[in-house]
C-alpha positions in Angstrom: -12.1 -3.6 -24.7 -12.8 -0.2 -23.1 -11.1 0.2 -19.7 -11.1 3.0 -17.1 -8.0 3.5 -15.1 -8.7 5.2 -11.8 -5.8 6.7 -9.7 -7.2 7.8 -6.4 -5.2 10.8 -5.1 -6.6 12.9 -2.3 -4.9 15.8 -0.7 -4.8 14.6 2.9 -2.3 12.1 4.1 -1.6 10.8 7.6 1.9 9.6 7.1 3.6 12.0 4.7 1.8 15.3 4.2 0.8 15.9 0.6 2.2 12.5 -0.3 0.7 12.3 -3.8 2.7 15.5 -4.7 5.9 14.3 -3.1 8.8 14.8 -5.5 10.1 11.5 -6.9 12.8 11.7 -9.6 11.9 15.3 -10.1 8.2 14.7 -10.7 5.1 14.5 -8.4 4.6 11.0 -7.1 1.2 10.7 -8.9 2.8 11.5 -12.2 4.6 8.2 -12.4 1.4 6.1 -12.3 -0.2 8.4 -14.8 2.7 8.0 -17.2 2.7 4.2 -16.8 -1.0 4.1 -17.5 -0.7 6.3 -20.6 2.1 4.1 -21.9 -0.4 1.2 -22.0 -2.7 2.9 -24.5 -3.0 1.3 -27.9 -1.9 4.0 -30.4 -4.5 2.6 -32.8 -7.3 3.0 -30.2 -6.2 5.4 -27.5 -9.8 6.2 -26.4 -10.2 2.6 -25.3 -8.1 3.3 -22.2 -9.3 6.3 -20.1 -6.8 7.4 -17.6 -8.3 9.4 -14.7 -7.2 10.8 -11.4 -9.9 11.1 -8.8 -9.1 14.0 -6.4 -10.7 16.7 -4.3 -7.5 18.7 -4.3 -6.8 21.6 -6.7 -3.1 21.2 -6.8 -3.2 17.5 -7.4 -5.8 18.1 -10.1 -3.4 20.6 -11.9 -0.5 18.1 -11.6 -2.7 15.3 -13.0 -3.9 17.4 -15.9 -0.3 18.6 -16.6 0.8 15.0 -17.0 -2.0 14.0 -19.3 -4.6 12.5 -17.1 -8.3 13.3 -17.0 -9.4 14.8 -13.7 -12.5 13.5 -11.9 -13.5 16.0 -9.2 -14.2 14.0 -6.1 -16.9 15.1 -3.6 -15.6 16.1 -0.2 -17.5 13.3 1.5 -15.4 10.8 -0.6 -12.1 12.4 0.5 -12.2 11.8 4.2 -9.6 9.8 6.2 -12.1 6.9 6.7 -13.4 6.8 3.1 -13.0 3.3 1.5 -11.6 3.2 -2.0 -14.5 1.4 -3.6 -17.0 4.3 -3.4 -14.3 6.5 -5.0 -14.1 4.0 -7.9 -17.9 3.8 -8.3 -18.1 7.6 -8.4 -15.5 7.7 -11.2 -17.4 4.9 -13.1 -20.6 6.9 -12.7 -19.0 10.0 -14.1 -17.6 8.2 -17.2 -20.6 6.0 -17.9 -22.9 9.1 -17.7 -21.2 10.2 -20.9 -22.3 7.0 -22.7 -19.1 5.1 -22.3 -19.6 1.3 -21.8 -16.8 -0.1 -19.7 -15.4 -3.6 -19.9 -12.8 -3.3 -17.2 -11.8 -0.9 -14.4 -8.1 -0.6 -13.3 -7.4 0.6 -9.8 -3.8 1.9 -9.7 -2.3 3.2 -6.4 -0.1 6.2 -6.9 1.8 5.2 -3.8 3.2 2.2 -5.6 5.1 4.1 -8.4 7.3 1.3 -9.7 5.9 -0.7 -12.5 7.7 -2.2 -15.5 7.0 -0.6 -18.9 4.7 -3.5 -20.0 3.0 -4.3 -16.7 -0.3 -2.5 -17.2 -0.6 -3.7 -20.8 0.1 -7.3 -19.7 -2.5 -7.0 -16.9 -5.1 -5.8 -19.3 -4.3 -8.7 -21.7 -4.4 -11.3 -18.9 -7.8 -10.0 -17.7 -9.2 -10.0 -21.3 -7.8 -13.4 -22.3 -8.5 -15.3 -19.1 -12.1 -14.2 -18.8 -11.8 -13.7 -15.0 -13.9 -11.1 -13.1 -11.0 -9.7 -11.0 -7.3 -9.7 -11.2 -5.1 -8.9 -8.1 -1.6 -7.6 -8.4 0.7 -9.7 -6.1 4.4 -10.0 -5.4 5.9 -13.5 -4.9 7.4 -14.4 -1.5 9.2 -17.4 -0.1 7.1 -19.8 2.0 9.5 -19.5 5.0 7.0 -18.0 7.4 6.7 -18.5 11.2 4.1 -18.1 13.8 5.1 -16.9 17.3 4.5 -19.0 20.4 0.8 -19.1 21.3 1.6 -19.1 25.0 4.7 -18.6 27.3 6.9 -21.7 27.3 5.6 -22.9 23.9 7.7 -23.1 20.7 7.4 -20.9 17.6 6.0 -22.9 14.7 6.9 -22.9 11.0 4.2 -22.8 8.3 6.5 -25.0 6.1 8.1 -28.4 6.7 11.4 -27.6 8.4 12.6 -31.2 7.7 12.2 -30.8 4.0 13.3 -27.2 3.5 13.9 -26.5 -0.2 16.6 -24.2 -1.4 15.2 -20.9 -2.5 16.2 -21.4 -6.1 14.4 -24.7 -6.1 11.0 -23.3 -5.0 8.2 -24.0 -7.5 5.3 -21.7 -8.3 2.9 -23.6 -6.1 5.3 -23.4 -3.1 5.4 -19.6 -3.1 3.2 -17.3 -1.2 1.8 -14.2 -2.9 1.5 -10.8 -1.2 -1.2 -8.4 -2.3 0.7 -5.2 -2.4 -2.1 -2.8 -3.5 -0.4 -1.6 -6.6 -2.8 -2.9 -9.2 -6.3 -4.4 -9.6 -8.3 -5.1 -12.7 -12.0 -5.7 -12.2 -15.2 -6.2 -14.2 -17.6 -3.3 -13.6 -20.3 -5.6 -12.3 -18.2 -6.6 -9.4 -18.1 -3.0 -8.2 -21.8 -2.5 -8.9 -23.0 -5.7 -7.2 -20.4 -6.3 -4.5 -19.0 -2.9 -3.8 -15.6 -4.4 -3.9 -12.5 -4.4 -6.1 -12.4 -8.2 -5.8 -15.1 -10.6 -6.7 -16.3 -13.4 -9.0 -13.6 -15.6 -10.5 -10.3 -14.1 -9.4 -6.8 -14.7 -10.6 -3.4 -13.3 -9.6 -1.3 -10.9 -11.7 2.3 -11.6 -10.6 4.4 -8.5 -10.3 8.2 -8.7 -10.0 9.9 -8.1 -6.7 11.2 -4.7 -7.7 7.6 -3.6 -8.3 6.8 -4.1 -4.6 8.3 -0.6 -3.7 5.7 1.3 -1.8 6.0 4.9 -0.6 5.2 4.9 3.1 8.0 7.0 4.4 10.4 9.6 2.9 13.1 7.0 3.0 11.2 4.9 0.5 11.6 7.6 -2.1 15.3 6.8 -2.8 14.5 3.2 -3.5 11.7 4.2 -5.9 13.9 6.6 -7.7 16.7 4.1 -8.1 14.3 1.4 -9.4 12.5 3.7 -11.8 15.8 4.8 -13.2 17.0 1.2 -13.6 13.8 0.3 -15.5 14.4 3.2 -17.8 11.4 5.4 -16.8 11.5 9.1 -17.3 8.9 11.8 -17.5 9.6 14.9 -19.8 
């Protein structure tokens, strides 16, 4: 199975300036996702997993190349604040397929979710291949203890679970959990992008990430949590 990993990393950022180059554990933020994707390559067939960073930014391009990724030069009109992700993925697909590569899967990995376990990407690829689904969505499990606020003054807040039969957390079964799409990882059949212009389509399944893989870099304060978790999982980048 030939798969293209696309890591979108533009130079602009509304929240944290130059976020994709933000130092995390002594390396640029984007380097962690690159390293995790490269780790998933099969040594017997390394060309079957193409790891690419799509960027319009020269500094990000240099950092990506220095850490072993292929760089796909993104046109300026695909690097605006309002640009959706899917056209960026399609541009990367066009670039690779123009070279005669036939893709079986496309992985979208967000650099702003730098925490993944060492086997996560490999397991996601295997699940996609073995299950025969058209799209796989990375999710983090959550308890079902959600509430809705009162719909009008004087009314009561309402629970979305049965408060009279509240299970203990350790007794929750898989079908009782909710699953939050955290944006870290998607695996998609190329036809879904081509025909639907979407990362999700056709027969869809969930790829369940662990709770510690839910770390997302939205603020500088999130960096410490990411660094701590990456160290605990044994990640390092030379």
